[in-house]
C-alpha positions in Angstrom: -19.3 19.2 8.4 -17.5 16.5 10.5 -14.2 17.2 8.8 -14.6 21.0 8.6 -11.5 21.8 10.5 -9.4 19.7 8.1 -10.5 21.2 4.8 -8.8 24.6 4.9 -6.3 25.2 2.0 -3.3 25.6 4.3 -4.2 22.5 6.2 -4.4 20.5 3.0 -1.2 21.9 1.7 0.6 21.1 5.0 -0.8 17.6 4.8 0.4 17.0 1.3 3.9 18.4 2.1 4.0 16.1 5.2 2.8 13.1 3.0 5.6 13.7 0.5 8.1 14.0 3.3 6.9 10.7 4.9 6.9 9.0 1.5 10.6 10.0 0.9 11.5 9.1 4.4 9.8 5.7 4.2 11.6 4.9 1.0 15.0 5.8 2.5 14.3 3.8 5.7 13.0 0.7 3.9 16.0 0.8 1.5 18.4 1.1 4.5 16.6 -1.6 6.4 17.0 -4.0 3.4 20.7 -3.3 3.3 21.1 -3.8 7.1 19.2 -7.1 7.0 21.2 -8.2 3.9 24.5 -7.6 5.8 23.7 -8.6 9.4 21.0 -11.2 9.1 21.2 -12.3 5.5 21.0 -16.1 6.1 18.2 -15.8 8.7 16.1 -13.5 6.5 16.7 -15.6 3.4 15.6 -18.7 5.3 12.5 -17.0 6.7 11.6 -15.6 3.3 11.9 -19.0 1.7 9.5 -20.5 4.2 7.0 -17.6 3.5 7.2 -18.0 -0.2 7.1 -21.8 -0.2 4.2 -21.9 2.3 2.1 -19.2 0.7 2.7 -19.9 -3.0 0.9 -17.9 -5.6 -2.5 -18.3 -4.0 -1.2 -17.3 -0.6 0.3 -14.1 -2.0 -3.0 -13.3 -3.7 -4.9 -13.8 -0.4 -2.4 -11.7 1.6 -2.4 -8.7 -0.9 -6.2 -9.0 -1.2 -6.6 -8.9 2.6 -4.3 -5.8 2.8 -5.9 -3.7 0.1 -9.5 -4.7 0.7 -9.7 -5.0 4.5 -6.7 -2.9 5.7 -4.8 -5.9 7.1 -1.4 -4.3 8.0 0.9 -6.5 5.9 1.7 -4.4 2.8 1.9 -6.0 -0.7 5.6 -5.0 -0.9 6.3 -7.5 1.9 5.7 -10.4 -0.5 7.8 -8.8 -3.2 10.7 -8.6 -0.7 10.2 -12.2 0.4 10.6 -13.3 -3.2 13.8 -11.4 -3.6 15.3 -12.5 -0.3 14.4 -16.2 -0.9 15.9 -16.1 -4.4 12.6 -17.2 -5.8 11.3 -16.1 -9.3 10.2 -12.6 -8.6 8.2 -11.8 -11.7 5.2 -14.0 -10.9 4.9 -12.6 -7.3 5.3 -9.0 -8.5 2.6 -9.5 -11.2 0.3 -11.2 -8.7 0.8 -8.4 -6.2 0.2 -5.6 -8.7 -3.0 -7.2 -10.3 -4.4 -8.2 -6.9 -3.7 -4.8 -5.4 -5.6 -3.0 -8.2 -8.4 -5.6 -8.1 -8.5 -5.4 -4.3 -8.9 -1.6 -4.5 -11.9 -2.0 -6.7 -13.5 -4.4 -4.3 -12.8 -2.0 -1.4 -14.5 0.8 -3.5 -17.7 -1.3 -3.8 -17.8 -2.4 -0.1 -17.1 1.2 1.1 -20.7 2.1 1.6 -21.2 -1.1 3.7 -18.1 -0.6 5.9 -20.2 1.1 8.7 -21.9 -2.3 9.4 -18.6 -4.1 10.1 -17.2 -3.0 13.5 -13.5 -3.7 12.9 -13.4 -1.9 9.6 -15.7 1.0 10.7 -13.2 1.7 13.5 -10.4 2.2 11.0 -12.7 4.3 8.8 -13.8 6.6 11.5 -10.2 7.2 12.7 -9.3 8.4 9.2 -12.6 9.9 8.0 -12.1 13.5 9.2 -8.8 13.9 7.3 -10.1 11.8 4.5 -13.2 14.0 3.9 -10.9 17.0 3.7 -8.6 15.3 1.2 -11.5 14.1 -1.0 -13.3 17.5 -0.9 -10.2 19.2 -2.3 -8.3 16.5 -4.3 -10.8 14.0 -5.4 -9.2 11.5 -7.7 -5.8 12.6 -6.7 -6.5 11.4 -3.2 -6.8 7.8 -4.5 -3.6 8.3 -6.6 -1.8 9.5 -3.6 -2.9 6.5 -1.6 -1.8 4.2 -4.4 1.7 5.7 -4.4 2.3 6.8 -0.8 2.0 5.5 2.8 -1.5 6.9 2.9 -3.9 4.0 3.8 -4.9 2.6 0.4 -7.9 0.5 1.5 -9.3 3.4 3.5 -9.1 5.8 0.6 -10.8 3.2 -1.6 -13.6 2.8 0.9 -14.1 6.6 1.0 -14.1 6.8 -2.8 -17.0 4.3 -2.8 -18.8 6.1 0.0 -18.5 9.4 -1.8 -19.5 7.8 -5.1 -16.5 8.9 -7.1 -17.0 7.8 -10.7 -15.6 4.3 -10.9 -13.7 4.9 -14.2 -11.7 7.8 -12.7 -11.2 5.9 -9.4 -9.9 2.8 -11.3 -7.5 4.9 -13.3 -6.0 6.3 -10.1 -5.6 2.8 -8.6 -3.3 1.8 -11.6 -0.6 3.7 -9.8 -0.2 0.7 -7.6 1.8 -0.9 -10.4 4.6 1.8 -10.5 4.7 1.9 -6.7 5.3 -1.9 -6.4 7.8 -1.9 -9.2 9.7 1.0 -7.5 9.8 -1.0 -4.3 10.9 -4.1 -6.2 13.8 -2.1 -7.7 14.8 -0.7 -4.3 14.6 -4.0 -2.6 16.6 -5.8 -5.3 19.2 -3.1 -5.3 19.6 -3.1 -1.5 19.6 -6.9 -1.1 22.0 -7.6 -3.9 24.2 -4.6 -3.0 24.4 -5.8 0.6 25.9 -9.1 -0.6 29.0 -7.2 -1.7 29.5 -5.4 1.6 
């Protein structure tokens, strides 16, 4: 098949190990970046975050997260959570909107997956990821979606593939619920880093 070279057991295990490593590294780097920003550019970041939150509002956050997790727009949902923290805005509403919209967006991405090939911009993203994605789905199935929900693996792309390969929707939706813990983890890390930086 088109992804044959990617589906060997050792290749998959290497990929999973690399994915776990990248996940841990991204968490450490993001946490460190938040601390650095909170120490070096605290006022500037807070002012920028305030503009973002005030300009977007709840509906803007919904649109931003929806665009990210349905169409692969490269502004992750965690960006809006950090903006709420840095702007000293109420974080619970934004966190709840981000979680619900991300899960909802994943479901929409699942249903539009079979039609992605007709949209040039989205098809380009899909084809770049498809060989690896086919290998992952062949071996891991529902766990591929769960991994995308939790890790830096492209969430929208995995949702498209789940729709293309007709993964049972109930199993797919269950896996997407992991977006909640992921965003709550990032919320905790951002909050800890930002408030901790204030005391440095």
